[in-house]
N, C-alpha and C positions, 0 to 999 in steps of 0.2 A: 947529293944526299943518298946515303946507302939505304938498303931495304929496312934495316932495323930502325934507323932514324925516322923513316917515313911510316912506321907502323902505328897507325892511329888507334889500334886496339890496345896498345900498351897502357898500363895503369899510370905510368909516369905522365901521360898527357892529361890526366884528370886533375881538376882543381882539388885541393886537399879536402874540402867539405863534400865533394862528390864521390870520394873514394871510400866506399863502405868498408872494404877490407882493411884499409889503413886506420880508419876510425875505430874498428873493432880490435885492433892489435893490443897486446899487453902494454906496450909503451904509451898508448893513448888513454889508458884507464883514468889517470888524473883528469884529463879533459872530459871524459864521459861523466865522471862524478860531478864536475862543475856544471856541465850542460844539464844533467838530470835535476840538479838542484835549481838552476836558474829558470828552466822552462816552467815548472810549477810555481815558483816564486813570482815571476813576472805575470803569469796568468792570474794568480790570486789577487795581486795588487791591482791589475787592470780591472778586475771584477769588483773591486771595492771591498774585499774581505779583510777587515782589520783584525779580528780575533775569532777564535773558535772555541767550541766545547767538544772535546774528543770523547767518543763512545767506543769502548771495546767490549767484547764478549764473544761467546762461542758462535762459530759459523754453523754449528750442528743443531742449534736450537730451532725448532719448527714453530710456525704460527699455530695458534689454537686450532684452526680448521685443519691444517696439515697434520697436526699431532693426533687429532681425533680420527682422521682418515687412516693414518698409520696404525692406530689401535684396532680399527675395524678390519684392517687387512692382515693383521698379525695372526699366524697360525701355530707355529711351534712355540714352546715355552720360552726360549731365549728371545725370540722376536717379540713375544708378548711382554716380557719384562722390560725390554728396551723401549717399547712403545708406551708403557705405563710411565717410565721416566720422562719420555718426551712430552706426554700430556702434562706432567707436573712442571717441567721446565718451561713449557710454553707460556706460563704466566709471566715469565721474565721477558719474553718477546713482547707481550702486551705492555709491560711497564716501560720497556725501551721505546716502544712506539709512542706511548704517552709522554715520556720525557722529551723525545724529539719534538713533539708538538708544543709542549709547555715552554721549552727553551726558545723555540723559534718565535712563539707569540709574545713572550715577555722579555726576551733577552736582547732584542735589537736586530735580529736577522731580517726583519721586514722593513727596515729603514729604507726610505727612498730619498735620493738626493744627498746622501751622506754615506760614510763608510759603514758597512754592516758589522755588527758586533755579535759574538757568541754564536756563530754559524756552526751548525752540526757538521762534524767530520767523522767519518768512519773508515775502516779498511776496505770498504767498497763491496764486500762479498755478501753472502746470504746470512740467515740467522739473525743474531742481535744487530749486526750492522745494517741489514735490510730494514729491520724494525725501526731503528733510529732515523734512517733516511726517509722511511715511509711517513713517520710522524711529522717530519719537517715538511715533506711534500703536501701532506694533508692540511698543514697550516698555511700553505701558499708561499713558503719560504724556500730559498735555495739551500742546498746542502752539498757537501763535498764527499768524494770517494777517493781514497788513496789505495789503489789496488796494487798488488805485487805480482810480478810474473813468476809463475811456479811451474815445475814439471807437470803437475796435475793442474790443469787449467781451473782458475777460479773466476767465472764470469761475473761481471759487475751486476749488482742488483738493479732493478728497473726504476728505483725511486730517487737515484742520484740526479742532480741537475746535470743535463748532458754535457755542457761545456765546463763542468767542474769535476769531471771524471778523469783521473790521472793514473797512468801506469808507471811503475818503478821497477827497475832491475835490481837496484841496490837497496837492501834493507836499511843500511845506515842513513841514506839520504831520505828515505821514507820516514824514518824515526825523527830526523831533524825537522821535517815539515809537520809532523804531529806535534812536536814540542814547541816550536818557535812562535806560533800564534795562539797557543792554548791559554785560555783563561781558566779552564777547569778540565778535570778528567772524570768520566763516569765509567766504572768497571762493573760489568755484569758477569754472572757465572761463565767460566770458560776454562780452557785447558792451557797448554804450554805457551801458545802465542799470546793469549790474554795475560798470563802471569809474567811473561817476558816484558810486555809493555808496561804493566803495573809496576814492576820493580825498577824498570828503567826510570820512570818518573819519580818514584819514591827515593831512588838514589840521588837524582838531581836535586830534589828538595832537601834531603838529608845533608848533602854537601854544599848547600846554598848556591848551586849552579843555576837555579831558576827561582822565580818569584814564589810567593806564597799561594800559588794556585790551589784551590780546593781539590781534593781527591775523594771521590765518593765511591764506595763499594756497595753494590746491591746484593741483598740476601744475607742476613745475619747468620742463618743456619749454614749456608754454603761456605762462607769465608772463615767462620770460626771452626768449621770442620776441616777445611783444606789446609789452613795455615795457622799454626799456634804462635801468634805474635807474643803472647804472654810468656811463653817458654823462651823466646829469643831475648826478652828483657831479663827474665830470671837468670839466664845463663850468661848474661853480660855481652851478648852478641850485638845488641842494639841498646841505646839509651832509652829510659822511660819516656822521654819526650818524643822519641821517634815513633812510638806507638800512636802518637797524636797527629801524625802526618796525614792521616786519612780518617774518614768517618764512615760507618756502615749504616745503611738505611734499607727499608723494605718497599718503599713506594716512590713513584716519581714526584708526587707532591711533597713528600718528606725530603726528597733530594733537593728540590728547588728551595725549600725553606733553609736547609743547611747551606746551600751555595750562597744564598743572600747573607746569611749570618756570618759566613766565612769571608765575606767581602768580594763576592763575584764581580759586581759591577765596577769596583774600584781597582781591580787588578790590571796590571800592565803585562801583556804577553812577553815571553822571553824572546828578545831580539838583541843580538849583540850590536854595539855601536859601530 
């Protein structure tokens, strides 16, 4: 045996699943996509998560206490103006927290000895996501966090059930997991990421690629200012019935009433056969 054949430091001696460089290669991307999907899917099944309610919203919205503290610390006019907006938007943190509790207590997330229904799932970060996970934790229910690995680290919030915290590299796989068990979607005020997820689900509903899951938008003032759905209808860019793919509410209790009216408990999550 020559020296090269006997070199046990060569990567060729590694089993395929032990070779990190091989697994990270461009050629193995399809396998990485499949693994990222399967890991979370198997874990959620093992934990008895049958269906979820997805909560999206800005990671920048502070809790009422944090917002008041920021206002007290503001010194220059620009900081003061931002802090005032934070105090205003902190009301939505509280509504998301209340929604997380209501859904968890009434929707089946507290089930024992059976599959859990309507478990709160968020993007795992701060702001509105933290609030919804926090409400579920206060109800004594499990909740899920689907965090995404970003160049600027987004640490998971502390209210996610520890063994239901997942990290994703691929946005596409993360989106699939948000959609495939969802019984409903609750959207709070937010920016580009929030709107991306909102229109993803609305497009699935519009094209009949998912069930009739209710979509609830929080804050009539915010969404009617941000997006002119009526103009889209008037210009023929969407049908009139497309404007009924969602409903706008102002409180968590109102949202729960709408979810039940729209058939929340009867819905079957999107799972391809």
